[in-house]
N, C-alpha and C positions, 0 to 999 in steps of 0.2 A: 593504573593511574594512581598518583599519590598526591595529596595536598599536603605540601611541606611548609613547616613553620621553622625558622631559624632565627635564634638570637645569638648574636656574636658579642661575647662580653670581655671586658679585660678587668684586672684586679683594681680595686679602688682603695683609697687610703685607709678607710675603716675596715679593710678585710673583706667586704663584700664585694661581689661582681658588679660592675657597671656595664648595662647594655650600651653598645656603641653602634650596633646594627641590628635592625628587626625587619624580617622579610617573610613573606609567604608567597608561593608560587605552585604551579602544577608541573609535575613531573611524570612523563610518560616514557615507555621504552619503544624502541623502533619497531617492535612486534606489534603495537596497539595502533595499527594504521587508521583506524577510524577516531583516534583521539589526538593525532599529531598536530592537527590544525589549531588546537587550543593550547599546546604545550608551551610553557615558559622554558622548560628544560627537557632535552631528549637525551635519553641513555641508549647508545647504540649496544646492541648485544653480542654482535660478532666482530671479533678482533680484526678480521681480514676484510671487513665490508668498507663501506664509502668513508672518507675522512670527515673530521668534525666540521671542516670548511664546507664540504659538499652537503652535509645535513643542514647547515645553518642556511646555505644558499637555497636549498629545497623547501625550507620551512622559515618563511620571512618573519612570522610571529615569534619565534623561538630566540631567546637571549643567549643561552648557554646549551652546548652539545658536549657530550663526552662518550668516549668509547675505550673499551679495554684494549690493551696490547697483549700480544703473547707472552710477554715476560711478566705479566702481572700488575703492571702500571697502567695508568689511565691518561689518555690525552684529552685535555679540556680546551675548548675553544669558545670565544665569545663573539658576539655580533660585530664588535668593533675591531677584530682581528687578532686579539690576543690569544696566545696558545701557551699552554704550560703542560708540564708532564708531572703527575703526582703519583706517590706510591700508596695504594690503598686497595684492600680487597673488595670495596663496595663503591662501583662507579657512582651510584646515586648520591653517595654522601659527599664525595668531592664535587659533584655538580651542584649540591644544595649550598655547599660552602662557597662555591665559585659564584653562584648566582647572587647570594646575599652580598657578597664582597663587591661584585660589580654594580648591583644597583645602588650600592652606598657610594659609587663613584671611586671606588679603590681599584687598582691594578692587580692582576693575578700574580705578578712577580713580587708583590709585597704579601701574599697571603701567608707564604711560610708553612706552618704547620696549623692543624685544627684538631682538636679532640671533640668528637660529637658525644654528648652524654644525654641520657634520657632526662627531660625535664619533669616538673611536678605532673604535668599533663601526660608525660611518657613520650612526648614527642621530641625528636633530636634538637638539641641547642649546639651550636658550634662555639668553641672557645679557642681562639688562636693560642697555641701553646698552653692551654688551660689545663687546670687540675680537675679532678672529679673522676666519677667512675665511668670509664670510657665505653662507649657503644662501638664506635670505630675511630680509628685515627687517619687522618689525611696529612700527608707529608709532600710538599712541592719537592722534586728532585732536579728540576731544570726549568 
């Protein structure tokens, strides 16, 4: 189980990043069966297992589900039926970005790319197409 804090920023005129979305959520893997009931985000571990829609149906408190595909990409689904495919080696990272984006009222098809960088408190921060020392990059492919 991870407590995840995500700040999504965009460049501001004075050269500093401006926070446009701030989000905190609980992320668990599908193997953490005793914690699935409290999950905001579920990361499926088996590429051949249930779909993201099935995970969301079985866990009504979850807003975002993600599972890896055999080709190295990740399928992300949201409670409101949005589904997108992202290229990233880290399913939790795309799930964190997708959760923050979704609770901000934005659609997955507008997320595009996000670079997660360690913040001052060493927690990931997501910057759509942002600069900085990347922790992991998330790129929507479809």
